[in-house]
KOLKOLTOR-833740 format. One record per residue (C-alpha): residue number from 0; residue in three letters; z, y, x. Coordinates in Angstrom, 3 decimals. Layout:
REM residues N
    nr   rest         zz         yy         xx
   NUM    ALA          Z          Y          X
...
***
This chain:
REM residues 287
    nr   rest         zz         yy         xx
     0    MET      0.049     -0.140     -0.076
     1    TYR     -0.973      3.900      0.807
     2    LEU      0.694      6.715      0.576
     3    GLN     -0.580     10.296      1.471
     4    ILE      2.157     12.723      0.463
     5    ALA      1.508     16.565      2.169
     6    GLY     -1.074     14.819      4.767
     7    LEU      0.829     12.507      5.739
     8    THR     -0.265      8.328      5.712
     9    ILE      2.303      6.120      5.021
    10    CYS      1.388      2.756      5.357
    11    VAL      4.013      0.493      3.375
    12    THR      2.916     -3.693      3.880
    13    SER      5.899     -6.540      2.709
    14    VAL      6.814     -9.859      5.256
    15    GLU      7.537    -11.382      2.279
    16    PRO      5.977    -13.781     -0.063
    17    ASP      7.630    -13.797     -3.361
    18    LEU      7.903     -9.727     -2.974
    19    ALA      4.919     -7.484     -4.705
    20    LEU      4.551     -3.881     -4.157
    21    VAL      4.162     -0.880     -6.615
    22    PRO      3.958      2.902     -6.003
    23    GLY      6.582      4.294     -8.726
    24    ALA      4.354      6.878    -11.299
    25    GLY      5.344      9.530     -9.914
    26    ALA      4.092      8.695     -6.433
    27    ALA      0.627      6.896     -8.541
    28    ARG     -1.652      9.819     -8.001
    29    PHE     -1.123      9.910     -4.012
    30    VAL     -2.285      6.032     -3.810
    31    VAL     -4.825      6.690     -1.358
    32    ASP     -7.297      3.905      0.616
    33    PRO     -6.359      2.277      4.059
    34    ALA     -6.038      4.730      7.053
    35    PRO     -5.317      5.656     10.020
    36    PRO     -1.208      6.400      9.525
    37    ASP      1.816      9.002     10.654
    38    VAL      4.526      6.206     10.044
    39    ARG      4.194      2.057      9.363
    40    VAL      6.589      0.875      7.247
    41    ARG      7.455     -3.262      6.287
    42    VAL      9.506     -4.371      4.000
    43    VAL     11.640     -7.639      3.948
    44    ALA     14.393     -9.111      1.352
    45    ARG     17.434    -10.497      3.020
    46    GLN     21.862    -10.210      1.693
    47    LEU     23.118     -6.747      3.008
    48    PRO     26.215     -6.274      3.761
    49    SER     29.023     -4.217      2.404
    50    GLU     29.486     -2.003      5.597
    51    VAL     27.996     -1.041      8.987
    52    ALA     29.494     -0.699     12.215
    53    SER     27.221      2.286     13.018
    54    GLU     27.619      6.095     12.857
    55    ARG     27.402      7.467      9.717
    56    ILE     26.214     11.622      9.599
    57    PHE     25.906     11.847      6.752
    58    ASP     27.000     11.338      2.387
    59    SER     25.583     12.152     -0.573
    60    GLY     28.707     11.388     -1.896
    61    GLY     26.315      9.414     -3.920
    62    PRO     23.315      7.850     -3.839
    63    TRP     22.737      7.231     -0.116
    64    GLN     24.407      7.962      3.664
    65    LEU     22.803      8.537      6.085
    66    HIS     23.819      6.673      9.988
    67    ARG     22.902      6.916     13.429
    68    ARG     21.783      4.027     15.322
    69    PRO     20.848      3.366     18.745
    70    GLY     16.927      4.133     18.748
    71    GLY     17.029      5.866     15.574
    72    PHE     17.984      6.174     12.264
    73    LEU     19.550      3.810      8.974
    74    PHE     19.496      4.961      5.365
    75    ARG     21.629      2.925      2.938
    76    PHE     21.190      3.122     -1.261
    77    PHE     23.739      2.379     -3.950
    78    SER     23.871      2.428     -6.772
    79    SER     27.018      2.657     -9.707
    80    THR     24.939     -0.530    -12.401
    81    LEU     25.362     -2.928     -9.365
    82    GLY     27.684     -4.166     -6.752
    83    PRO     29.162     -2.303     -3.699
    84    ALA     26.423     -3.581     -0.801
    85    PRO     23.846     -1.405     -1.190
    86    TYR     20.451     -2.003     -2.727
    87    GLN     18.383     -0.887     -0.657
    88    THR     18.656      0.408      3.891
    89    ALA     16.164      2.163      5.454
    90    ASP     16.347      1.787      9.524
    91    PHE     13.437      4.063     11.318
    92    ASN     12.790      5.209     14.355
    93    HIS     14.353      8.467     16.068
    94    ASP     10.670     10.337     15.080
    95    PHE     10.278      7.876     11.855
    96    THR      6.453      7.029     12.441
    97    SER      8.180      3.433     11.967
    98    GLY     11.093      1.215      9.763
    99    GLU     11.950     -1.171      7.896
   100    ILE     13.317     -1.654      4.224
   101    CYS     15.313     -3.765      3.462
   102    VAL     16.118     -4.669     -0.268
   103    HIS     19.239     -6.863     -0.632
   104    ARG     17.766    -10.012     -2.294
   105    PRO     20.562    -10.939     -4.987
   106    TYR     19.814     -7.631     -6.558
   107    LEU     15.967     -9.183     -7.054
   108    VAL     14.927     -9.823    -10.009
   109    PRO     11.948    -12.756     -9.413
   110    GLY      8.670    -11.831    -10.363
   111    HIS      8.989     -8.312    -10.421
   112    PRO      7.365     -6.263     -8.314
   113    ILE      9.246     -4.315     -6.822
   114    ASP      8.399      0.245     -5.352
   115    PRO     10.003     -0.016     -1.679
   116    LEU      9.380      4.312     -1.654
   117    ALA     11.431      4.616     -5.061
   118    TYR     13.144      7.737     -5.272
   119    PRO     15.221      9.532     -3.330
   120    LEU     13.954      7.323     -0.159
   121    ASP      9.982      8.717     -0.289
   122    GLU     11.046     12.303     -0.104
   123    LEU     14.019     11.033      2.801
   124    LEU     11.116     10.398      4.725
   125    VAL      8.957     12.997      3.760
   126    ILE     11.272     15.353      4.942
   127    ASN     12.324     14.388      8.161
   128    LEU      8.593     13.427      8.617
   129    LEU      8.265     16.943      8.331
   130    GLY     10.991     18.480     10.467
   131    GLN      9.211     16.668     13.590
   132    GLY      7.012     19.792     13.859
   133    ARG      4.759     19.218     10.817
   134    GLY      6.626     21.637      7.722
   135    LEU      9.197     21.794      5.626
   136    GLU      9.338     21.311      2.251
   137    VAL     11.066     23.861     -0.302
   138    HIS     12.342     24.437     -4.062
   139    GLY      8.694     26.033     -5.653
   140    CYS      6.489     26.664     -8.140
   141    GLY      3.025     26.044     -6.727
   142    LEU     -0.411     26.474     -7.877
   143    VAL     -3.612     27.805     -7.166
   144    ASP     -5.945     30.267     -8.832
   145    GLY     -9.654     29.079     -8.479
   146    SER    -10.734     28.239     -5.581
   147    GLU     -9.289     30.700     -3.701
   148    THR     -5.689     32.537     -3.933
   149    GLY     -2.715     29.661     -3.662
   150    TYR      0.412     31.433     -5.155
   151    LEU      4.133     29.820     -4.301
   152    PHE      6.988     30.711     -6.424
   153    VAL      9.987     29.669     -4.907
   154    GLY     13.645     29.633     -6.952
   155    GLN     16.551     27.655     -7.054
   156    SER     16.913     25.659    -10.168
   157    GLY     17.049     27.838    -13.493
   158    ALA     14.784     31.136    -11.528
   159    GLY     11.683     29.996    -13.447
   160    LYS      9.380     27.451    -11.624
   161    THR      9.067     25.366    -14.587
   162    THR      8.369     27.729    -17.057
   163    MET      5.972     29.575    -14.449
   164    ALA      3.590     26.846    -14.383
   165    ARG      3.477     25.901    -18.352
   166    LEU      2.369     30.127    -18.061
   167    TRP     -0.919     28.852    -16.441
   168    LEU     -1.572     25.101    -17.637
   169    ALA     -4.017     26.478    -20.403
   170    GLU     -5.837     29.327    -17.972
   171    PRO     -9.323     28.135    -16.548
   172    GLY    -10.273     26.632    -13.115
   173    VAL     -6.174     26.546    -12.522
   174    GLU     -4.386     23.748    -10.768
   175    ILE     -1.284     23.060    -10.785
   176    LEU      0.630     21.620     -7.057
   177    SER      3.549     20.503     -8.643
   178    ASP      6.657     22.564    -10.523
   179    ASP      9.520     21.899     -8.761
   180    ARG      8.966     20.864     -5.064
   181    VAL      6.119     21.986     -2.182
   182    VAL      5.340     20.588      1.358
   183    LEU      4.030     23.913      3.757
   184    ARG      2.079     23.100      6.874
   185    GLY      0.395     25.061      9.585
   186    GLY     -2.668     25.718     11.001
   187    ASP     -4.460     26.786     12.599
   188    ASP     -6.338     28.407      9.298
   189    GLY     -2.863     30.373      7.995
   190    VAL      0.365     28.338      5.754
   191    TRP     -1.010     25.693      3.841
   192    MET      0.950     24.405      0.490
   193    TYR      0.814     20.380     -0.288
   194    GLY      1.442     19.219     -4.170
   195    THR      4.134     16.422     -3.992
   196    PRO      5.467     13.566     -6.603
   197    TRP      8.220     15.240     -6.976
   198    HIS      8.312     17.188     -9.965
   199    GLY     10.312     19.585    -12.579
   200    ASP     10.974     19.291    -16.167
   201    ALA      7.237     19.401    -16.783
   202    PRO      5.775     17.280    -15.114
   203    LEU      3.056     18.520    -12.768
   204    ALA      1.983     17.246     -9.734
   205    SER     -0.569     16.654     -7.664
   206    PRO     -2.235     15.383     -4.470
   207    ARG     -4.236     18.293     -3.803
   208    ARG     -3.663     20.831     -1.256
   209    ALA     -4.040     24.587     -0.778
   210    ARG     -3.990     28.258      1.289
   211    LEU     -0.952     29.907      0.596
   212    SER     -2.063     33.809     -0.335
   213    GLN      1.449     34.929     -1.567
   214    LEU      5.223     34.218     -1.144
   215    SER      6.873     35.087     -4.526
   216    PHE     10.970     34.279     -4.943
   217    LEU     11.710     34.138     -9.030
   218    ARG     14.010     35.454    -10.858
   219    GLN     13.325     35.421    -14.690
   220    HIS     13.900     38.903    -16.591
   221    ASP     12.845     40.989    -19.546
   222    ARG     10.507     42.736    -18.059
   223    HIS      7.741     41.816    -14.971
   224    ALA      8.212     43.336    -11.511
   225    CYS      7.787     43.024     -8.157
   226    ALA      8.957     44.543     -4.565
   227    ALA      7.825     43.589     -1.303
   228    LEU     10.501     41.953      0.710
   229    ALA     11.188     42.302      5.096
   230    PRO     10.327     39.354      6.933
   231    SER     14.118     38.719      7.694
   232    VAL     15.012     38.297      4.205
   233    ALA     11.803     36.363      3.314
   234    ALA     12.641     34.264      6.441
   235    ALA     16.567     34.008      4.861
   236    ARG     15.215     32.902      1.438
   237    LEU     13.024     30.249      1.989
   238    LEU     15.937     28.775      4.559
   239    ALA     18.116     28.712      1.424
   240    ALA     15.157     27.138     -1.479
   241    SER     14.253     24.365      1.587
   242    PHE     14.774     21.078      2.647
   243    PRO     15.314     21.010      6.403
   244    ALA     16.674     17.896      8.354
   245    PHE     19.861     19.890      8.813
   246    TYR     21.930     16.571     10.514
   247    ASP     18.758     16.705     13.003
   248    ALA     18.880     19.871     15.754
   249    ALA     15.980     19.797     17.413
   250    ALA     14.136     19.655     13.402
   251    LEU     16.508     22.315     11.985
   252    ASP     16.050     24.152     14.907
   253    PHE     12.142     23.437     13.943
   254    THR     12.448     24.555     10.690
   255    LEU     13.766     27.869     11.657
   256    ARG     10.601     29.224     13.493
   257    PHE      8.628     27.099     11.770
   258    ILE      9.908     29.770      8.830
   259    GLU      9.465     32.947     10.609
   260    GLU      5.731     32.107     11.071
   261    VAL      5.459     31.587      7.581
   262    VAL      6.950     34.647      5.923
   263    ARG      5.324     36.966      8.869
   264    ALA      1.873     35.302      7.904
   265    VAL      2.376     34.955      4.184
   266    PRO      2.482     38.392      2.291
   267    ALA      6.280     37.772      0.178
   268    ARG      7.591     39.313     -2.555
   269    ASP     10.839     39.579     -5.007
   270    LEU      9.551     38.926     -8.418
   271    ALA     11.086     39.642    -11.765
   272    PHE      9.093     38.416    -14.921
   273    ALA      9.857     37.264    -18.475
   274    PRO      8.905     33.774    -19.251
   275    VAL      5.776     35.257    -21.607
   276    PRO      1.958     34.447    -20.727
   277    GLY      1.508     38.909    -19.152
   278    VAL      3.038     37.649    -16.707
   279    ILE     -0.389     36.072    -15.477
   280    GLU     -3.112     39.288    -15.271
   281    PHE     -0.169     41.340    -13.821
   282    LEU      0.544     39.062    -10.802
   283    ARG     -3.429     38.981    -10.145
   284    ARG     -3.317     42.724     -9.905
   285    GLN     -0.711     42.567     -7.616
   286    ARG     -3.452     40.880     -4.659
***
């Protein structure tokens, strides 16, 4: 099974004859034909222990933990509806280009295929791949208006990302890349944004990419208004709405430098908007 998210190709193969793999519903549009991968992952099934001796460096307080191991990292995933053992682990090398996913065999249902990259593992893998000098995932709604203008509307939950996406849905020539999470990557020809499988309430997700033309930080209001932001202010707000691998010092250093490149390359503004269709024409006049 091959997936491509934000231009990163992930090859996932099962080494178990009785373990069939399927993509999750959100990832189905991101399945691609076989191609040279950026990361290779093999899937096995065995009985997993409830405890491990490696150093735990992060605990989500819920479904996953991250451990540091010699030569790499180990994710452990839990479910409150199952037992104390993790339902799955994912062991990666230090740069996340190779890994092994192990599913807890006692939890498997015979004859049922599984999605080995089921959320949150798929997102965690991409976040860490991006942190190796490739880009950054941000909390935002991304869309492309025709073939030219790529809008990114950044904001935390409740800022109006999905509302903004729905307002644009009926517009001819507009494609929503995501209503919740977008990946930014740099290039010689500018900053590019990519859709991801991790949509919001809409749900809207596309594997397409677009050159980023305008960066807006959302807040809902009773009228439309926008104001340019200094790069330093935009950088701080973009960091606050990003998903860096903050437990990795080198990745975090790259993230800070990359954010500075983004806000210096793309005009940023504070955008107050009323949730009515007129905001579209208002935004087009700001080009």
